[in-house]
C-alpha positions in Angstrom: 15.7 28.5 -1.4 16.2 25.1 -3.5 15.0 25.1 -7.4 13.6 21.6 -8.3 11.9 20.4 -11.6 9.9 17.2 -11.6 9.7 14.9 -14.5 6.3 13.3 -14.1 4.9 15.4 -11.5 1.3 14.1 -11.5 1.8 10.7 -9.5 0.3 10.1 -6.3 3.5 9.9 -4.6 5.3 12.2 -6.9 3.1 15.3 -6.5 2.8 14.7 -2.5 6.7 15.2 -2.5 6.5 17.7 -4.8 3.5 19.5 -2.3 6.1 18.7 0.9 8.9 20.6 -0.9 6.6 23.8 -1.4 5.5 23.4 2.4 9.2 23.4 2.9 10.1 26.6 1.2 11.7 25.1 -1.9 10.7 26.3 -5.8 9.1 23.6 -7.7 8.6 23.5 -10.9 7.1 20.3 -13.2 6.0 18.6 -16.2 3.5 15.5 -17.4 1.8 14.1 -20.0 -1.3 13.3 -18.4 -2.6 14.5 -14.7 -5.8 13.4 -13.0 -7.5 14.3 -10.1 -7.0 14.6 -7.1 -3.2 15.2 -8.1 -4.5 17.7 -10.7 -6.5 19.9 -8.0 -3.9 19.7 -5.5 -1.2 21.1 -7.7 -3.2 23.7 -8.7 -4.0 24.8 -5.4 0.0 24.9 -4.9 0.4 26.9 -7.8 2.6 24.4 -9.5 0.4 22.9 -12.1 1.8 22.7 -15.3 0.4 25.3 -17.7 0.3 22.5 -20.5 0.9 18.8 -20.4 3.5 17.4 -22.3 7.4 17.4 -22.1 9.4 20.7 -22.7 13.4 20.9 -22.8 13.4 24.6 -22.2 12.0 24.0 -18.4 15.5 22.7 -17.8 18.2 24.7 -17.1 21.5 25.0 -15.1 19.9 26.9 -12.4 18.1 23.9 -11.1 19.5 22.3 -8.0 17.9 18.8 -9.1 15.6 16.7 -11.2 13.0 14.6 -9.5 12.5 11.7 -11.8 8.7 9.8 -11.7 8.8 6.3 -12.7 5.7 7.1 -15.4 8.6 9.0 -17.5 10.6 6.6 -20.3 14.2 6.5 -20.5 14.0 8.8 -23.6 11.8 11.5 -22.3 13.3 14.8 -23.7 13.4 16.6 -20.3 15.4 13.8 -18.9 17.9 14.0 -22.0 18.4 17.4 -21.4 19.0 17.5 -17.9 21.6 14.6 -18.6 23.1 16.6 -21.0 23.7 19.8 -18.9 25.0 17.2 -15.8 22.3 18.2 -13.6 21.6 15.9 -10.4 18.5 13.2 -11.7 17.0 11.8 -8.4 14.3 9.2 -7.9 12.0 9.5 -5.2 14.0 7.2 -2.9 17.0 8.5 -3.9 16.3 11.9 -3.2 14.4 11.1 0.2 17.5 9.5 1.4 19.5 12.4 0.4 17.1 14.7 2.6 17.1 12.2 5.5 20.8 11.1 5.5 21.0 12.8 9.3 18.1 11.3 10.4 17.0 7.8 11.8 15.4 6.1 8.9 12.9 3.4 9.5 11.8 1.5 6.8 8.7 -0.9 6.5 8.7 -3.2 3.9 7.0 -6.5 3.0 4.7 -7.8 0.2 1.6 -6.9 2.5 0.5 -4.8 5.3 3.5 -2.4 4.7 0.7 0.8 4.5 -1.2 -0.2 7.3 1.9 -0.7 9.7 3.2 2.4 8.4 0.2 4.1 9.1 -0.4 2.9 12.8 3.2 4.2 13.5 2.4 7.7 12.2 -0.7 7.7 14.0 0.9 6.5 17.5 3.9 9.0 16.9 1.8 11.8 16.2 -0.9 11.2 19.1 2.0 10.9 21.4 3.9 14.5 20.1 6.8 12.7 18.6 8.4 14.9 15.6 9.1 12.6 12.7 9.2 12.7 8.8 7.4 10.4 7.0 6.8 8.6 3.3 3.7 6.6 3.2 1.8 5.0 0.4 -1.7 6.2 0.9 -3.6 9.4 2.3 -3.8 8.4 5.7 -6.5 10.1 8.3 -4.9 13.3 10.2 -2.1 13.7 7.9 -2.3 16.6 4.7 0.4 15.1 2.4 1.8 11.5 2.1 5.4 13.2 2.5 6.6 15.1 4.9 10.4 16.9 5.1 11.3 18.9 8.2 14.2 18.9 10.7 12.8 15.9 12.7 15.6 13.3 13.8 13.6 10.3 12.5 12.0 9.3 9.3 9.2 6.4 8.6 9.4 5.2 5.4 7.1 3.1 3.4 9.5 1.0 1.5 8.3 -1.2 -1.7 10.3 -3.4 -3.8 8.8 -2.1 -7.0 11.4 -0.6 -9.4 13.0 2.6 -8.7 12.6 4.5 -11.9 13.1 4.6 -15.8 16.9 4.5 -15.5 17.1 2.7 -12.3 15.7 -0.9 -12.4 16.4 -1.8 -8.7 13.8 -2.2 -6.0 13.1 1.3 -4.4 13.7 -0.2 -0.7 17.4 -0.3 -1.2 17.8 3.1 -1.6 16.6 4.3 1.8 19.7 2.9 3.5 17.5 2.0 6.6 18.6 2.1 10.2 15.8 0.0 11.6 13.8 -2.4 8.9 10.7 -4.1 9.5 9.8 -6.7 7.1 6.1 -8.1 7.4 5.6 -11.0 4.7 7.1 -11.8 1.8 4.2 -13.6 -1.4 5.1 -13.3 -5.1 3.9 -10.4 -6.6 5.1 -7.8 -8.9 5.3 -10.7 -11.6 5.8 -8.2 -14.8 9.3 -7.1 -12.9 10.0 -10.3 -10.7 9.0 -13.4 -13.0 11.2 -15.6 -10.9 10.2 -16.3 -7.5 13.4 -17.2 -6.0 14.6 -13.6 -7.6 11.5 -11.8 -6.0 12.4 -13.6 -2.4 16.3 -12.5 -3.1 15.2 -8.8 -3.2 14.3 -9.2 0.6 16.9 -11.5 1.8 19.3 -8.7 0.1 17.5 -5.7 1.9 17.8 -7.8 5.7 21.5 -8.2 4.8 21.5 -4.4 4.4 20.5 -3.8 8.1 23.8 -2.1 10.0 25.6 -3.7 13.1 24.0 -1.2 15.4 20.6 -1.4 13.8 17.5 -3.4 14.1 15.4 -6.0 12.0 12.0 -6.5 13.0 10.1 -9.3 11.1 7.1 -11.4 10.9 8.2 -14.8 12.3 4.4 -16.1 11.4 5.2 -15.9 7.9 7.2 -19.1 7.3 9.1 -17.5 4.4 10.3 -14.2 6.4 11.4 -16.1 9.2 13.7 -18.4 7.1 15.2 -15.4 5.2 15.8 -13.6 8.4 17.3 -16.7 10.0 19.7 -16.8 7.3 20.3 -13.2 7.0 24.3 -11.7 7.1 23.4 -8.8 9.0 24.7 -8.6 12.5 22.2 -6.1 13.5 19.6 -6.8 16.3 16.9 -9.4 14.9 13.5 -9.3 16.7 10.6 -11.7 15.6 7.0 -10.8 16.1 3.9 -12.7 15.5 0.1 -11.6 15.9 -0.8 -9.5 19.3 -3.2 -11.4 21.5 -7.0 -10.5 21.1 -10.3 -11.9 21.1 -13.4 -11.3 19.0 -17.0 -10.8 21.2 -20.2 -10.1 18.4 -17.8 -8.8 16.0 -15.9 -6.7 17.6 -11.9 -7.2 18.4 -10.1 -6.2 21.9 -6.5 -6.4 22.5 -5.3 -8.4 25.3 -3.2 -6.0 27.3 -1.8 -6.1 31.1 -4.6 -3.4 31.8 -7.7 -5.7 30.7 -9.2 -5.3 27.3 -8.8 -2.8 24.6 -11.2 -2.4 21.6 -9.6 -1.6 18.5 -11.1 -0.7 15.1 -9.0 -2.9 12.6 -9.7 -6.7 12.9 -7.9 -10.0 11.4 -4.9 -12.1 12.1 -3.0 -10.3 9.4 -3.9 -6.7 11.3 -3.1 -8.2 14.9 0.7 -9.2 13.3 0.7 -5.4 11.7 -0.3 -3.8 15.0 2.3 -5.9 16.7 5.5 -5.1 14.4 4.0 -1.3 14.8 4.1 -1.7 18.5 7.7 -2.8 18.4 8.7 -0.1 16.2 7.3 2.3 18.4 9.3 0.8 21.3 12.3 1.0 19.4 11.7 4.8 18.9 11.6 5.3 22.9 7.7 5.0 23.6 6.3 2.8 26.0 3.5 0.3 25.4 1.0 2.0 27.6 1.8 4.9 25.5 1.3 2.9 22.4 -1.9 1.2 23.7 -3.3 4.9 24.6 -2.9 5.7 20.8 -3.9 2.9 18.8 -7.2 2.4 20.2 -8.0 5.4 18.0 -6.4 4.4 15.1 -9.4 3.7 12.6 -7.4 2.1 9.6 -5.3 3.0 6.9 -7.4 4.3 3.5 -9.3 1.3 1.5 -8.0 -1.4 3.9 -11.1 -3.1 5.3 -12.9 0.4 4.8 -16.8 0.6 5.9 -18.7 2.1 3.2 -22.2 1.3 5.0 -23.7 -0.9 7.3 -26.7 -1.7 9.3 -26.8 -4.1 12.0 -26.5 -7.7 10.4 -24.4 -6.4 7.4 -21.7 -4.1 6.3 -20.3 -3.2 3.1 -16.3 -2.8 2.8 -13.8 -2.0 0.6 -10.3 -3.1 0.4 -7.4 -2.5 -1.6 -6.5 -6.1 -1.5 -5.2 -7.5 -5.0 -2.4 -10.0 -4.8 -3.3 -13.6 -3.7 -1.9 -13.1 -0.1 -3.6 -9.9 0.6 -7.0 -11.3 -0.9 -6.9 -14.5 1.4 -6.0 -12.6 4.4 -8.9 -10.4 3.9 -11.3 -12.5 3.0 -10.8 -14.9 6.0 -10.6 -12.0 8.4 -13.8 -10.6 7.5 -15.3 -14.2 8.0 -13.6 -14.9 11.0 -14.9 -11.5 12.5 -18.7 -12.3 11.5 -18.8 -16.1 11.4 -22.4 -16.1 11.3 -23.0 -13.7 8.4 -23.0 -14.8 4.8 -20.1 -13.5 3.3 -20.3 -12.1 -0.7 -16.5 -11.6 -1.9 -15.9 -9.7 -5.1 -12.5 -9.3 -6.4 -11.1 -7.1 -9.5 -8.2 -8.6 -11.3 -6.5 -5.6 -12.2 -2.8 -5.5 -12.0 -0.1 -7.0 -14.4 0.2 -10.0 -12.2 -3.5 -11.1 -11.5 -4.6 -10.8 -15.3 -1.5 -13.0 -16.5 -3.1 -16.7 -16.6 0.5 -17.9 -15.8 0.4 -16.2 -12.2 -3.2 -17.6 -11.7 -2.2 -20.8 -9.8 -1.0 -18.4 -7.1 -4.6 -17.4 -6.4 -5.7 -21.1 -5.1 -8.0 -21.3 -2.3 -7.9 -17.5 -1.9 -11.4 -16.9 -1.7 -12.5 -20.0 -0.3 -13.5 -18.5 3.1 -16.6 -16.5 1.1 -19.9 -18.2 0.7 -20.0 -16.4 -2.6 -17.0 -15.6 -5.0 -17.0 -13.3 -7.4 -14.5 -12.2 -10.3 -14.6 -9.1 -12.4 -12.4 -8.5 -15.2 -12.3 -5.3 -17.7 -11.5 -6.6 -21.1 -10.1 -3.2 -22.1 -7.6 -3.5 -19.0 -6.4 -7.0 -20.0 -6.3 -5.7 -23.9 -4.1 -2.5 -22.8 -1.5 -4.8 -21.1 -1.7 -7.2 -24.3 -2.6 -10.1 -22.2 -5.4 -13.0 -22.8 -9.0 -12.6 -21.4 -9.4 -15.4 -18.9 -12.6 -17.6 -19.4 -14.4 -18.5 -16.2 -13.4 -21.9 -16.4 -9.9 -21.1 -16.5 -10.3 -19.0 -13.3 -12.5 -21.4 -11.7 -9.5 -24.1 -12.2 -6.9 -21.3 -10.9 -9.0 -20.2 -7.9 -9.6 -24.0 -7.3 -13.1 -23.0 -6.8 -16.1 -24.4 -9.2 -18.9 -21.9 -8.0 -16.6 -18.9 -9.0 -18.7 -16.6 -11.1 -17.0 -14.1 -13.9 -18.3 -10.6 -14.7 -16.8 -9.0 -17.7 -19.3 -6.0 -17.8 -19.1 -3.6 -14.7 -23.2 -2.4 -15.3 -23.9 -6.6 -15.2 -21.6 -7.0 -11.6 -23.6 -4.0 -10.1 -27.3 -5.2 -11.3 -26.3 -8.8 -9.6 -25.2 -7.3 -6.1 -28.2 -5.2 -6.2 -30.2 -8.2 -6.6 -28.8 -9.9 -3.4 -30.4 -9.8 0.1 -28.0 -8.3 2.5 -29.8 -9.2 5.9 -27.4 -10.9 7.5 -24.8 -10.5 4.8 -21.4 -8.7 4.7 -20.3 -7.6 0.9 -16.6 -7.4 0.2 -15.3 -5.3 -2.6 -11.2 -5.8 -3.2 -9.3 -4.3 -6.0 -6.7 -1.6 -6.9 -8.7 -0.3 -9.2 -12.3 0.9 -9.4 -14.4 -1.7 -11.2 -14.5 0.2 -14.3 -15.7 3.5 -12.4 -19.2 1.3 -11.1 -21.1 3.7 -8.9 -21.0 2.3 -5.7 -23.7 5.0 -4.0 -26.5 2.7 -4.7 -25.0 -0.3 -2.8 -24.4 2.0 -0.2 -27.8 3.2 0.0 -29.4 -0.3 -0.1 -27.3 -1.3 2.9 -28.5 1.8 4.7 -32.3 0.8 3.8 -31.9 -2.3 6.5 -31.1 -0.1 9.2 -33.9 0.3 11.7 
């Protein structure tokens, strides 16, 4: 039994990693200054919830095999300082994942958008086909208890993002996994607070591709012009496999793949998801599955959490929730819903929640991203803006940035809720997009309104 201590155990991935280690039979302790649900309940159920919130140097001792350092911790964290003083191994979670998977084939799914969906598709298919694998994915997905699994499986599927590794390591997480197979889904400027320069942001993906080993594989979305350009210039001598969208057709609001054996209905839709699916299929093929096996399993894939998630529906209208927040994700999601249901009115609501989206210098990147919506709304929480020490943007500023003169701005979630509840949803879809929660806006009345249209 190994003994590990987590500094900032309450994070989404960190608490899942802690639970995975407990499941593996290791001894785990942890600290944090705040832990919210569902992390709190899950840690408590596993009997590893800290008794008190805060940082305690006495928890750090020479008997520990390692320290897991979360991004939430500061560089002057007292537990971190004590661990460094004792010379204990300090791992960020990507470094620890590599440490635990050195003997495995490591498949890394990267990209500014689509990586959670692609990773979820791969995991769904591999599980359905009975293939043993470990994994790290950035969302809770259907059929999997945890976001992390560590076992003796020969393969590990890793969702690798470009955000900073830890308070003491300011390089992107995805460098640490040392991939054998890399998929890059798309490159679109994100994390403006970390990569304020677009060229610097693109350079991270270029360096990642360059690290593909000679006996490795680079699977990349050639439908994304930037990915295509970077992939063609990579210094890697590994095998390069481009992909685009899987052939499909839409009939009465339903998408079906065009396969050698005929049409195959699927639950996800949109050009971006057809690209995601094609990429996932190529990864599964590289791991030894046939296309027929992939098709047999992908048909039951319902989608990743909060990605085109259906909250309520009636015969002529659907209430969707989606995680989209970056410009490329927003544009792809709005266009996908409108293309899937062209005869329905589309009301699209975007909460600007991240540092990038709330920064007026980044705003021009949202130009025309909501053009496909019939009615476009923006929600800004003044408190969130103040916490990030940014300027609250006006309706006129947002209209200019989005290049949409009829854009509506809401800064109060009650007023937003009242507006949405006053709408007629016959022949209408409502798309709620955010990485936040609209200041805890209650969605139940909206669900009930949609359900009221059902016969």
